[in-house]
C-alpha positions in Angstrom: -33.1 -62.6 27.7 -34.1 -61.1 31.0 -33.8 -63.5 34.0 -35.7 -62.8 37.2 -34.9 -65.0 40.1 -36.9 -64.9 43.3 -36.6 -66.9 46.5 -39.4 -68.2 48.7 -38.2 -69.1 52.2 -34.6 -69.4 50.9 -31.8 -66.9 50.8 -30.6 -66.2 47.3 -26.9 -66.3 47.4 -24.6 -65.3 44.5 -23.7 -68.9 44.0 -27.4 -69.9 43.4 -27.9 -66.9 41.1 -24.8 -67.8 39.1 -25.8 -71.4 38.9 -29.3 -70.6 37.6 -27.9 -68.2 35.0 -25.3 -70.8 33.9 -27.9 -73.4 33.4 -30.2 -71.1 31.5 -27.4 -70.2 29.0 -27.9 -73.7 27.6 -31.6 -72.9 27.0 -30.7 -69.7 25.3 -28.5 -71.4 22.8 -31.4 -73.4 21.5 -33.8 -70.6 20.9 -33.1 -66.9 20.2 -36.6 -65.4 20.8 -36.7 -65.7 24.6 -37.9 -62.5 26.2 -38.1 -63.1 29.9 -37.6 -66.0 32.3 -39.0 -66.0 35.8 -37.3 -68.5 38.2 -38.7 -69.2 41.7 -36.7 -71.2 44.2 -38.5 -72.3 47.3 -38.0 -74.5 50.3 -40.8 -76.3 52.2 -39.5 -78.5 55.0 -37.1 -80.9 53.3 -38.4 -80.3 49.7 -36.3 -78.0 47.5 -38.4 -76.7 44.6 -37.4 -74.8 41.5 -40.1 -73.4 39.1 -39.6 -71.6 35.9 -41.9 -69.7 33.5 -40.3 -68.8 30.2 -41.8 -66.3 27.7 -40.7 -66.9 24.2 -42.1 -65.9 20.8 -45.3 -67.9 20.3 -45.3 -69.7 23.7 -45.2 -69.4 27.4 -43.6 -72.5 28.9 -43.7 -73.6 32.5 -41.7 -76.3 34.4 -41.2 -77.4 38.0 -38.7 -79.7 39.7 -38.5 -81.1 43.2 -35.4 -82.6 44.9 -33.7 -82.8 48.3 -30.9 -80.7 46.9 -31.5 -77.2 45.4 -28.8 -77.6 42.8 -30.2 -80.9 41.7 -33.6 -79.3 41.4 -32.2 -76.5 39.3 -30.5 -79.1 37.0 -33.8 -81.0 36.6 -35.6 -77.8 35.9 -33.1 -76.7 33.2 -33.5 -80.2 31.5 -37.3 -80.0 31.6 -37.5 -76.4 30.2 -34.9 -77.2 27.6 -36.9 -80.2 26.3 -40.0 -78.1 26.1 -38.3 -75.3 24.3 -36.7 -77.7 21.7 -40.1 -79.3 21.1 -41.7 -75.8 20.6 -38.9 -74.8 18.2 -39.3 -78.0 16.2 -43.1 -77.5 16.0 -42.7 -73.9 14.9 -40.2 -75.0 12.2 -42.5 -77.7 11.0 -45.4 -75.3 10.7 -43.3 -72.8 8.8 -42.3 -75.5 6.3 -46.0 -76.5 5.8 -46.1 -79.7 7.6 -49.6 -81.0 8.1 -51.0 -79.2 5.1 -52.5 -81.4 2.5 
């Protein structure tokens, strides 16, 4: 899994990069076929925003999270993208097992 992290009006410190990579490790445990992940961290006045686009086999997933704290925004982002990926995986498994076919 290739992770690209960019910053918009925010300096990307090693601590931020490590935190994002640590949170995305949980996502990688759920699904093996993730090719790339693009994470954008941005600041507008008092809003801290984290956005993520994940390219996996059969799906491109996108999530955004806003918070007053960047680390809290990253936490929320990881939770959102993790839920989407688990749902995608469950749907793919159901399709492979013939669910919905009568």
